[in-house]
ZATORVO-358774 format. One line per 2 residues: for each residue y, x, z of N, C-alpha, C. Coordinates in steps of 0.001 Angstrom, whole numbers. Example, Ala and Ser with C-alpha at 12.3 -4.5 7.8 and 13.67 -1.06 7.14 Angstrom:
2
-5690,13190,7800,-4500,12300,7800,-3300,13200,7800; -2250,12850,7080,-1060,13670,7140,30,12900,7870
This chain:
197
56844,72474,76944,57607,72219,75728,58347,70905,75908; 59633,70984,76159,60426,69782,76419,61444,69597,75290
61039,68884,74263,61946,68608,73152,63060,67659,73593; 62817,66923,74670,63809,65973,75165,63717,65868,76681
64702,65216,77265,64706,64952,78711,63998,63615,78900; 62682,63678,79041,61844,62489,78905,62204,61366,79866
62556,61688,81108,62842,60617,82068,64143,59885,81730; 64899,60395,80749,66148,59757,80341,66042,59041,78996
64840,58925,78431,64720,58214,77152,65049,56740,77361; 65662,56086,76372,66046,54668,76528,64876,53764,76896
63678,54095,76422,62510,53259,76696,62154,53217,78177; 62653,54176,78979,62375,54187,80422,63584,53757,81256
64713,53463,80624,65947,53181,81360,65789,52055,82373; 65131,50973,82013,64985,49829,82912,63582,49707,83501
62802,50726,83358,61434,50709,83894,61368,51685,85054; 61876,51244,86183,62103,52142,87316,60816,52751,87862
59751,51976,87910,58499,52500,88466,57932,53586,87546; 57878,53293,86236,57367,54298,85292,58242,55549,85307
59553,55326,85341,60472,56464,85347,60263,57301,86614; 60108,56652,87761,59885,57327,89040,58581,58135,88998
57535,57539,88428,56242,58229,88347,56332,59464,87443; 56968,59317,86271,57112,60456,85372,57949,61557,86016
59023,61149,86684,59888,62134,87335,59117,62877,88440; 58325,62126,89190,57516,62742,90237,56512,63737,89674
55860,63373,88590,54916,64295,87945,55632,65566,87496; 56827,65384,86911,57598,66544,86468,57982,67451,87619
58474,66853,88700,58880,67646,89862,57699,68406,90474; 56517,67816,90380,55332,68441,90958,54786,69569,90061
54671,69299,88753,53961,70237,87874,54860,71247,87165; 56052,70859,86743,56867,71769,85932,57212,73068,86658
57538,73043,87961,57818,74324,88628,56617,75277,88667; 55413,74766,88379,54207,75589,88451,53810,76212,87111
54485,75828,86019,54082,76363,84715,54552,77805,84560; 53860,78547,83720,54210,79951,83488,55419,80092,82574
55558,79185,81630,56635,79292,80656,57115,77895,80277; 58414,77685,80362,58999,76398,79984,60100,76648,78970
60134,75834,77944,61196,76000,76958,61633,74653,76400; 62832,74634,75827,63395,73431,75243,64213,73823,74012
64950,72856,73426,65518,73062,72093,67033,73258,72052; 67725,73223,73181,69171,73377,73155,69687,73964,74455
70851,74600,74384,71381,75286,75565,71775,74313,76675; 72334,73165,76327,72717,72195,77354,71499,71574,78026
70495,71247,77234,69256,70706,77785,68542,71768,78621; 68641,73008,78195,68057,74115,78949,68646,74168,80363
69963,74092,80474,70608,74124,81795,70224,72904,82635; 70229,71733,82017,69916,70496,82736,68486,70507,83266
67534,70864,82417,66129,70874,82839,65862,71961,83873; 66520,73104,83736,66352,74179,84723,66810,73717,86099
67938,73027,86155,68445,72506,87441,67547,71398,87992; 67157,70482,87120,66371,69318,87555,65030,69738,88139
64359,70701,87507,62989,71037,87889,62855,72386,88593; 63985,73024,88898,63943,74302,89606,62958,75270,88929
63074,75327,87620,62205,76173,86795,63053,76713,85652; 62924,77977,85377,63709,78553,84289,63163,78091,82937
63996,77389,82186,63654,76993,80825,64270,77988,79851; 63539,78285,78807,64032,79129,77727,64434,78229,76561
65314,78722,75723,65814,77933,74609,65268,78460,73294; 64525,77624,72594,64061,77932,71240,64535,76776,70361
65626,76959,69610,66155,75861,68790,65103,75332,67819; 65170,74041,67560,64176,73401,66689,64620,73416,65229
65019,74592,64745,65406,74727,63350,64155,74640,62477; 64238,73930,61361,63086,73896,60446,63024,75177,59621
61934,75341,58887,61820,76472,57975,62843,76311,56861; 63388,77409,56417,64403,77401,55369,63805,76925,54053
64498,75976,53418,64073,75471,52111,64830,76199,51012; 64279,76128,49820,65038,76574,48658,66216,75630,48485
67343,76135,48049,68523,75298,47848,68232,74230,46801; 68694,73017,47068,68496,71913,46137,69619,71897,45112
69274,71570,43873,70314,71445,42856,70580,69975,42532; 70129,69075,43401,70364,67646,43202,71847,67353,43392
72407,66553,42504,73841,66234,42575,74063,65062,43525; 73892,65312,44812,73988,64224,45791,75396,63662,45905
76410,64400,45483,77789,63917,45593,78003,62650,44784; 77164,62422,43781,77306,61229,42941,76321,60136,43339
75635,60324,44429,74652,59353,44896,75349,58204,45626; 74696,57049,45655,75207,55925,46459,74279,55648,47644
73444,56621,47972,72428,56442,49018,72884,56991,50361; 72851,56133,51371,73020,56538,52768,71623,56524,53371
71212,57621,53982,69838,57743,54466,69794,57895,55979; 68885,57134,56591,68548,57356,58000,67070,57687,58035
66720,58754,58752,65308,59066,58947,65036,59214,60432; 63949,58609,60887,63577,58699,62301,63109,57362,62831
62894,57315,64131,62403,56093,64764,63454,54992,64708; 63001,53772,64481,63887,52604,64489,63883,52050,65914
64591,52744,66791,64624,52403,68215,66047,52121,68661; 66177,51597,69865,67490,51269,70429,68337,52519,70595
69649,52343,70502,70586,53420,70773,70777,54399,69633; 70386,54013,68424,70471,54933,67286,71473,54476,66233
72317,53502,66576,73375,53063,65677,72894,52303,64459; 71686,51766,64500,71103,51140,63317,71705,49766,63021
71953,48975,64063,72576,47665,63855,73967,47840,63258; 74736,48794,63798,76080,49080,63295,76025,49564,61851
75045,50379,61537,74901,50890,60171,74647,49748,59192; 73817,48796,59594,73558,47629,58736,74833,46808,58580
75549,46574,59680,76804,45823,59601,77806,46492,58663; 77848,47817,58685,78807,48564,57862,78580,48340,56376
77370,47948,55998,77081,47780,54581,77887,46637,53962; 78405,45723,54777,79291,44674,54247,80572,45280,53680
80971,46439,54169,82211,47092,53751,81979,48216,52741; 80727,48556,52525,80385,49652,51606,79620,49067,50420
80326,48280,49648,79704,47448,48607,78924,48242,47561; 79351,49466,47295,78694,50266,46250,77544,51108,46796
77352,51085,48120,76360,51973,48736,75070,51222,49046; 74015,52005,49261,72697,51478,49601,72221,52249,50831
71757,51536,51843,71233,52143,53066,69714,52100,53031; 69087,53260,53199,67625,53321,53277,67239,53888,54634
66316,53197,55296,65852,53600,56620,64396,54017,56526; 64137,55284,56780,62781,55827,56718,62254,55982,58131
61255,55187,58488,60672,55239,59824,60307,53852,60306; 59708,53804,61457,59351,52552,62133,59621,52734,63616
59618,51647,64368,59837,51752,65799,59959,50394,66452; 60447,50384,67701,60549,49157,68486,61417,48096,67814
62399,48527,67017,63322,47575,66392,62988,47277,64931; 61823,47672,64471,61474,47464,63063,61633,46008,62647
60997,45102,63374,61056,43679,62995,62465,43103,63159; 63156,43310,64302,64512,42765,64426,65494,43301,63386
65371,44571,63024,66276,45136,62020,66001,44556,60639; 64739,44356,60317,64412,43729,59034,64967,42302,58998
64817,41590,60113,65366,40235,60196,66886,40262,60054; 67530,41239,60662,68987,41361,60561,69402,41586,59102
68695,42438,58403,68993,42670,56989,68905,41392,56175; 67877,40565,56479,67735,39289,55766,68834,38315,56153
69099,38188,57462,70100,37212,57912,71511,37581,57460; 71772,38876,57266,73079,39328,56780,73143,39310,55255
72019,38869,54633,71925,38804,53167,72199,40165,52507; 71561,41183,53077,71740,42551,52578,70428,43158,52088
69438,42304,51808,68115,42824,51444,68155,43758,50242; 69117,43531,49322,69171,44365,48125,69806,45723,48393
70536,45875,49533,71224,47144,49805,70831,47776,51132; 69976,47122,51912,69401,47714,53126,67890,47695,52934
67328,48868,52718,65923,48978,52328,65152,49727,53411; 64032,49164,53806,63173,49765,54833,62005,50455,54130
61938,51752,54272,60924,52554,53578,59634,52700,54371; 59662,52338,55664,58498,52552,56505,58321,54032,56813
57145,54372,57298,56852,55778,57588,56552,56510,56286; 57232,57615,56090,56991,58440,54905,56342,59752,55331
55475,60260,54501,54899,61572,54765,56013,62604,54688; 55934,63671,55505,57003,64673,55517,57361,65215,54135
56353,65443,53297,56640,65995,51976,57385,64996,51083; 57111,63697,51272,57828,62663,50512,59277,62580,50977
59470,62600,52292,60824,62547,52854,61627,63779,52435; 60968,64906,52397,61631,66154,52008,62124,66087,50555
61396,65373,49709,61813,65196,48319,62946,64171,48199; 62942,63161,49041,63934,62094,48969,65293,62509,49526
65308,63243,50624,66547,63530,51355,67642,64176,50499; 67345,65142,49629,68427,65752,48848,69141,64790,47898
68550,63625,47650,69152,62658,46740,70173,61756,47431; 70303,61883,48750,71240,61025,49485,72659,61583,49406
73612,60692,49527,75023,61081,49611,75330,61610,51007; 74732,60962,52029,74974,61345,53420,73793,60887,54273
73544,61604,55374,72505,61225,56331,73133,60752,57621; 72460,59852,58320,72970,59287,59568,72205,59804,60775
72950,60152,61817,72401,60574,63115,73371,60037,64167; 73230,58765,64515,74244,58064,65312,73709,57588,66654
73269,58511,67473,72778,58171,68807,73941,57732,69692; 73648,56886,70682,74724,56488,71591,74629,57239,72915
75648,57070,73755,75741,57822,75017,74981,57190,76177; 74271,56102,75919,73623,55393,77022,72504,56205,77657
72062,57240,76994,70932,58025,77473,71314,59505,77517; 71059,60159,78647,71270,61607,78713,70369,62331,77721
69217,61747,77451,68321,62339,76469,69001,62406,75109; 69671,61332,74714,70397,61334,73443,71612,62253,73510
72331,62216,74622,73565,62980,74747,73318,64485,74586; 72209,64955,75117,71886,66379,75026,70879,66678,73908
70751,65769,72980,69732,65917,71935,70070,67017,70942; 69050,67400,70238,69152,68320,69106,68172,67761,68078
68591,66691,67412,67682,65884,66584,67185,66635,65350; 65905,66491,65069,65324,67114,63878,66049,66669,62615
66449,65382,62575,67078,64879,61357,68366,65630,61029; 69093,66067,62050,70327,66829,61829,70045,68060,60962
68974,68767,61299,68609,69972,60564,67989,69639,59214; 67219,68550,59163,66614,68162,57893,67684,67828,56857
68731,67125,57276,69831,66825,56350,70491,68122,55875; 70769,69024,56806,71425,70285,56443,70559,71082,55474
69255,71144,55742,68358,71894,54868,68264,71278,53477; 68493,69958,53396,68465,69278,52102,69794,69430,51367
70791,70012,52040,72079,70245,51407,72980,69030,51379; 72726,68058,52280,73591,66878,52312,74385,66860,53619
75591,66301,53590,76352,66170,54839,75728,65094,55709; 76071,65101,56993,75574,64056,57885,76687,63600,58808
76558,62360,59242,77494,61783,60207,76799,61824,61557; 77429,62523,62521,76822,62748,63827,77797,62383,64936
77298,62342,66138,78118,62090,67313,78774,63400,67743; 79854,63293,68499,80465,64503,69065,79803,64798,70405
78524,65121,70347,77757,65479,71532,77677,67001,71590; 77390,67569,72775,77507,69023,72962,76765,69899,71963
75499,69607,71697,74735,70493,70807,75291,70483,69394; 75713,69328,68911,76225,69227,67545,77596,69894,67437
78403,69770,68481,79704,70440,68470,79530,71958,68442; 78530,72457,69167,78288,73913,69166,77875,74414,67788
77189,73568,67029,76706,73999,65713,77715,73754,64595; 78770,72994,64891,79759,72650,63876,80646,73858,63600
80621,74395,62372,81433,75592,62083,82929,75301,62108; 83332,74030,62046,84751,73687,62030,85284,73329,63403
84379,73210,64380,84805,72865,65744,85377,74091,66422; 86519,73928,67092,87112,75046,67824,86370,75234,69136
85918,76455,69383,85162,76726,70609,86025,77493,71595
């Protein structure tokens, strides 16, 4: 079960020995498994080539929710849900709040950048409009998401893992009935009904 291309995660980018060891383990064991699968067609092709093993594609779509009747169009909430880690556009999102005076950014999650991002919010004097929710239980997050005006999914290209991602948050926003701002990466372009294929 390869939800991501693990040897390409940002946390291993500069850790050559750990990355080499993980890659070696993958090359040794993955070709021996009976069944391998991942969450997107592009990642499926990449992992199949890398490990000389046929990967199957099972998209990570969540269970269908009942349609929300929340009037999110009148909300001033910008929501990010997920790990507070490098390469997720979080610093830029905080900076953008200087230009979005009527909006409020809420970040649900924790991660490697939790403390620096909180410090950034304080140093930018945005504590009243950049709010850190910490880790929320799935059922709490599911109730909160439909109240947002828009959801953020802003991974950068520094990692092949991000580039070929199929982030859970993308689907969670859609299931909550809110639009999301995403990168023009392959999996998201394939799912975009307005993108010309």
